[in-house]
C-alpha positions in Angstrom: -47.1 12.4 21.1 -48.3 9.3 19.3 -46.8 8.0 16.0 -49.9 9.1 14.2 -49.6 12.6 15.6 -45.9 12.8 14.6 -46.7 11.7 11.1 -49.6 14.2 10.8 -47.5 17.1 12.0 -44.7 16.2 9.5 -47.3 16.1 6.7 -48.7 19.5 7.6 -45.2 20.8 7.6 -44.7 19.4 4.0 -47.9 20.9 2.7 -47.3 24.4 4.0 -43.6 24.4 2.8 -44.5 23.1 -0.7 -47.3 25.7 -1.2 -44.8 28.5 -0.4 -42.1 27.0 -2.7 -44.5 26.3 -5.6 -45.6 30.0 -5.6 -42.0 31.2 -5.4 -40.7 28.9 -8.1 -43.6 29.6 -10.5 -43.2 33.3 -10.3 -39.4 33.1 -10.5 -39.6 30.7 -13.5 -41.9 33.0 -15.4 -40.2 36.3 -14.7 -36.7 34.8 -14.7 -37.2 33.1 -18.1 -36.2 29.7 -16.7 -38.1 26.5 -17.6 -35.9 24.5 -15.2 -37.5 26.6 -12.4 -41.0 26.1 -13.9 -40.2 22.4 -13.9 -39.1 22.7 -10.3 -42.4 24.4 -9.6 -44.4 21.6 -11.2 -42.5 19.2 -8.9 -43.5 21.2 -5.9 -47.2 21.3 -7.0 -47.3 17.6 -7.3 -45.7 17.4 -3.9 -48.6 19.4 -2.5 -51.1 16.9 -4.0 -49.0 14.0 -2.8 -48.8 15.4 0.7 -52.6 15.8 0.9 -52.9 12.1 -0.1 -50.4 11.2 2.6 -52.4 13.2 5.1 -55.6 11.3 4.1 -53.8 8.0 4.1 -52.3 8.4 7.6 -55.7 9.5 9.1 -57.5 6.5 7.5 -54.7 4.0 8.4 -54.8 5.1 12.1 -58.4 4.1 12.4 -58.8 1.2 15.0 -59.7 -2.3 14.0 -63.4 -3.0 13.4 -65.6 -6.0 12.5 -64.7 -5.8 8.8 -61.0 -4.9 9.4 -59.8 -7.0 12.3 -56.1 -6.1 11.5 -57.0 -2.4 11.3 -56.8 -0.1 8.4 -53.0 0.2 8.1 -52.8 -1.2 4.5 -54.2 2.2 3.3 -50.7 3.6 3.9 -48.8 1.6 1.2 -51.8 2.0 -1.2 -51.6 5.8 -0.7 -47.8 5.5 -1.2 -48.5 3.9 -4.6 -50.7 6.8 -5.6 -48.0 9.2 -4.5 -45.6 7.4 -6.8 -48.1 7.9 -9.6 -48.1 11.7 -9.0 -44.3 11.7 -8.9 -44.0 9.7 -12.1 -46.6 12.0 -13.8 -44.7 15.1 -12.8 -41.4 13.6 -14.2 -43.1 12.7 -17.4 -44.6 16.2 -17.9 -41.2 17.8 -17.1 -39.4 15.4 -19.6 -41.9 16.1 -22.4 -41.8 19.9 -21.9 -38.0 19.9 -21.7 -37.6 18.0 -25.0 -40.0 20.5 -26.7 -38.1 23.5 -25.2 -34.7 22.1 -26.2 -35.9 22.4 -29.8 -37.2 25.9 -29.4 -35.1 29.1 -29.4 -35.6 31.3 -26.3 -33.9 33.9 -24.2 -31.3 33.2 -21.5 -32.5 32.9 -17.9 -32.0 35.8 -15.5 -29.0 35.7 -13.2 -31.0 36.5 -10.1 -32.7 33.1 -10.4 -29.4 31.5 -9.2 -29.5 33.5 -5.9 -33.1 32.4 -5.4 -32.3 28.7 -6.0 -29.5 28.4 -3.5 -31.5 28.8 -0.3 -34.4 26.8 -1.8 -32.1 23.8 -2.3 -30.9 24.0 1.3 -34.5 24.3 2.6 -35.6 21.2 0.6 -32.7 19.1 1.9 -33.5 20.3 5.5 -37.2 19.3 4.8 -36.1 15.9 3.6 -34.0 15.2 6.7 -36.8 16.4 9.1 -39.6 14.4 7.4 -37.4 11.3 6.9 -36.6 11.4 10.6 -40.3 11.3 11.5 -40.8 8.6 8.9 -38.2 6.4 10.6 -39.6 7.1 14.0 -43.2 6.2 13.0 -42.3 3.5 10.5 -44.6 5.2 8.0 -44.1 4.2 4.4 -46.4 7.1 3.2 -44.4 9.6 5.2 -41.2 8.2 3.8 -42.6 8.7 0.3 -43.3 12.3 1.3 -39.8 12.7 2.5 -38.4 11.5 -0.8 -40.6 14.0 -2.6 -38.6 16.7 -0.8 -35.3 15.0 -1.9 -36.4 14.8 -5.5 -37.5 18.5 -5.3 -34.0 19.3 -4.1 -32.5 17.3 -7.1 -34.6 19.3 -9.5 -33.5 22.5 -7.9 -29.8 21.5 -8.1 -30.3 20.5 -11.8 -32.0 23.9 -12.4 -29.1 25.7 -10.7 -26.5 24.0 -12.8 -28.4 24.5 -16.0 -29.0 28.2 -15.4 -25.4 28.7 -14.3 -24.1 27.1 -17.6 -26.5 29.1 -19.7 -25.6 32.4 -18.1 -21.9 31.7 -18.0 -21.5 30.7 -21.6 -24.1 33.0 -22.9 -25.9 32.9 -26.3 -26.0 29.5 -27.8 -26.3 27.8 -24.4 -29.9 28.8 -23.7 -31.0 25.1 -23.8 -28.7 24.2 -20.9 -31.6 25.2 -18.7 -33.9 22.8 -20.5 -31.4 20.0 -20.4 -31.1 20.5 -16.7 -34.9 20.0 -16.4 -34.6 16.8 -18.4 -31.9 15.5 -16.1 -34.2 16.4 -13.1 -37.0 14.3 -14.7 -34.6 11.3 -14.6 -34.0 11.9 -10.9 -37.7 12.0 -10.3 -38.2 8.6 -12.1 -35.5 7.1 -10.0 -37.0 8.3 -6.8 -40.4 7.1 -7.8 -39.0 3.6 -8.1 -37.3 3.9 -4.7 -40.6 4.8 -3.1 -42.6 2.2 -5.0 -40.5 -0.8 -4.2 -40.9 -0.9 -0.4 -44.6 0.0 -0.6 -45.2 -3.0 -3.0 -43.2 -5.2 -0.5 -45.6 -4.1 2.3 -48.7 -4.8 0.2 -47.4 -8.2 -0.7 -46.3 -9.1 2.8 -42.7 -9.6 1.7 -40.5 -10.6 4.6 -37.9 -7.9 5.3 -37.7 -8.0 9.0 -34.9 -10.5 10.0 -33.5 -8.1 12.6 -37.0 -7.9 14.3 -37.4 -11.7 14.2 -34.0 -12.1 15.9 -34.9 -9.6 18.6 -38.2 -11.4 19.3 -36.4 -14.7 19.6 -33.8 -13.3 22.0 -36.5 -11.7 24.2 -38.5 -15.0 24.2 -35.4 -17.0 25.3 -35.2 -14.8 28.4 -38.7 -15.5 29.5 -38.8 -18.2 32.2 -40.9 -21.1 31.1 -40.5 -20.5 27.3 -38.3 -23.3 26.0 -37.9 -22.1 22.5 -39.6 -20.4 19.5 -40.4 -21.9 16.1 -42.6 -20.1 13.6 -42.0 -16.3 13.6 -43.6 -14.3 10.8 -43.7 -10.5 10.7 -45.8 -8.3 8.5 -46.1 -4.6 8.4 -49.5 -2.9 8.4 -49.3 0.9 8.3 -47.1 2.0 11.2 -47.5 -1.3 13.2 -46.0 -4.7 12.9 -48.1 -7.9 13.4 -46.2 -11.0 14.5 -47.2 -14.6 14.3 -45.1 -16.4 16.9 -45.1 -20.1 17.9 -43.5 -20.5 21.3 -42.6 -23.8 22.9 -43.2 -24.7 26.6 -42.8 -27.8 28.8 -45.3 -30.5 27.5 -46.0 -31.5 31.1 -47.6 -28.3 32.3 -51.3 -27.6 32.2 -53.1 -25.7 29.4 -53.8 -22.8 31.9 -50.1 -22.6 32.7 -49.2 -22.6 29.0 -51.8 -19.9 28.4 -50.4 -17.8 31.2 -46.9 -18.2 29.8 -48.0 -16.9 26.4 -49.3 -13.7 28.1 -46.1 -13.4 30.0 -44.2 -13.6 26.7 -46.5 -11.1 25.1 -46.0 -8.7 27.9 -42.2 -9.1 27.7 -42.2 -8.4 24.0 -44.4 -5.3 24.4 -42.2 -4.0 27.1 -38.9 -4.4 25.3 -39.8 -3.8 21.6 -40.6 -0.2 20.4 -44.1 0.8 21.0 -45.1 0.7 17.3 -44.9 -3.1 17.3 -48.1 -5.2 18.1 -48.3 -8.9 18.8 
């Protein structure tokens, strides 16, 4: 299975899971009288939209290079990630505003059965985060990593909802707003996660150098190729799920141009053989 196929399967998994959770949380929030659960449902709905964006981004980014895009279409991935962050930020803002309004409004206590519903949902979202993040690391996909953090932020909102509902139910009348304060805290987690997702995506768009380990590995492999006397310039940039490397290798000045050309291909073959298959040179 290619990296693109792995990323797509993980995205389909996210979409299906989030649709089911959004329905469950919305109904539970309405009938269980819990705005924290409704806020949680809002987070899941934005996750669905974000996952569709990730799906489109991965499909477009995997298109091969063409005349107008000689380096491929991989930069679509971090751009999609920025849009995903926008959805995440918007959901956090909506939840924060609604929470503040509800804190100032008298309402009934949430139903106790909502706690029993939330516990397995929290566990499922954490499992989803771990599964999607594993695929994101395997494929080196920034968009898929953003999708994984959506699962984690959803788990945070569910945890906050659980705590808020538990406090409101345990202490009873007068503590109804604990549920709303929990939703407000969840909004803070969402903003934090939005920043964590945005920062590496921006670095990728700006060609920020973050790949010292890969550079060191490239130099070590090059040193083991007979005929390569050293390496000078070695720049790495990430484009989608692939890495492009500009490498300046040194050879004996007395050999012919053809011999030098052959050595460059020998070095390229050695790098492709020893570096993970997502890297390109």
